[in-house]
C-alpha positions in Angstrom: -18.6 -1.4 5.4 -16.1 0.1 2.9 -14.9 -2.0 0.0 -11.3 -1.7 -1.1 -9.7 -2.6 -4.5 -5.9 -2.5 -5.0 -4.2 -2.2 -8.3 -0.8 -1.3 -9.8 1.2 -4.3 -8.9 3.5 -6.1 -11.3 7.0 -7.2 -12.1 9.9 -4.7 -11.7 13.6 -4.9 -11.6 15.6 -4.1 -8.5 16.0 -0.4 -8.2 12.7 0.3 -10.0 9.5 1.9 -9.0 5.8 1.1 -8.8 2.8 3.0 -7.6 0.0 1.0 -6.0 -3.5 2.3 -5.8 -6.3 1.4 -3.4 -9.8 2.7 -4.4 -12.5 2.8 -1.8 -16.2 2.3 -2.4 -17.0 5.5 -0.6 -15.3 8.6 0.8 -12.1 7.9 2.7 -12.0 11.4 4.3 -14.1 10.0 7.2 -11.9 7.0 7.7 -9.4 7.9 10.4 -6.5 5.7 9.2 -5.7 3.9 6.0 -2.9 1.4 5.9 -0.9 -0.7 3.6 0.3 -4.2 4.6 2.2 -6.9 2.7 2.7 -10.6 2.9 5.6 -12.4 1.4 5.5 -16.1 0.6 5.8 -18.2 3.8 5.7 -15.1 6.0 3.1 -13.4 8.1 1.4 -10.2 6.9 3.3 -7.2 8.0 2.6 -3.5 8.3 4.1 -1.2 5.6 2.6 2.3 6.1 -0.4 4.3 7.4 -1.8 7.7 6.8 -4.4 9.4 9.0 -7.2 11.9 8.1 -4.9 14.7 8.9 -2.2 13.6 6.6 0.2 12.3 9.2 2.1 9.3 8.0 4.1 6.4 9.5 6.3 3.7 7.9 7.9 0.4 8.7 11.6 0.7 9.1 12.3 -1.5 6.1 10.6 0.9 3.7 11.1 4.3 5.3 12.8 6.7 2.8 11.8 4.6 -0.2 8.0 4.3 0.0 5.5 7.2 0.3 1.8 6.8 1.3 -0.7 9.5 0.1 -4.4 10.0 -0.5 -6.6 11.7 -3.1 -9.9 12.2 -1.3 -11.6 13.4 -4.5 -10.9 10.0 -6.0 -11.4 8.0 -2.7 -8.0 6.5 -3.3 -4.9 5.8 -1.3 -1.5 5.4 -3.0 1.7 3.7 -2.2 4.6 5.1 -4.2 7.5 2.5 -4.0 11.0 3.6 -5.1 14.3 1.8 -5.0 12.6 -1.5 -4.9 14.5 -4.5 -3.5 14.0 -8.2 -4.0 12.8 -8.4 -0.4 9.9 -6.1 -1.2 8.3 -9.0 -3.2 4.9 -9.7 -1.7 1.2 -9.3 -2.0 0.3 -5.8 -0.9 -3.0 -5.2 0.8 -4.9 -2.0 1.6 -6.8 -1.7 5.0 -9.2 0.7 6.4 -12.1 0.5 8.9 -11.5 -3.3 9.4 -11.9 -3.9 5.6 -9.3 -5.5 3.4 -8.8 -5.5 -0.3 -7.9 -8.6 -2.3 -4.3 -7.6 -2.7 -2.0 -6.9 -5.6 1.2 -8.8 -6.4 4.5 -7.0 -6.5 7.5 -9.0 -7.7 11.0 -7.5 -7.7 13.3 -9.6 -9.9 15.9 -9.2 -12.6 
């Protein structure tokens, strides 16, 4: 089973940017779909974005146009570039692939 480790979270002001990384313990090229989810305080975990092995992407409506998911297969890493961040983007962000989850990375958007 693949192990996933997220990084890149932090505190950012509204309108700012962050790039999250999710490093896998083995090649992700054979994993059909990699996903990002997030969970805000007091809310259920929600889908953010996915990318398949062919590079096709899909986004939740709340982040489309602001977030970009991508992969670097040579580094076994999935990225989530987050631009024009809003306070409502504050959450713990999780990486998911092949039924495995990372530990999450906290993103806080606040002035």
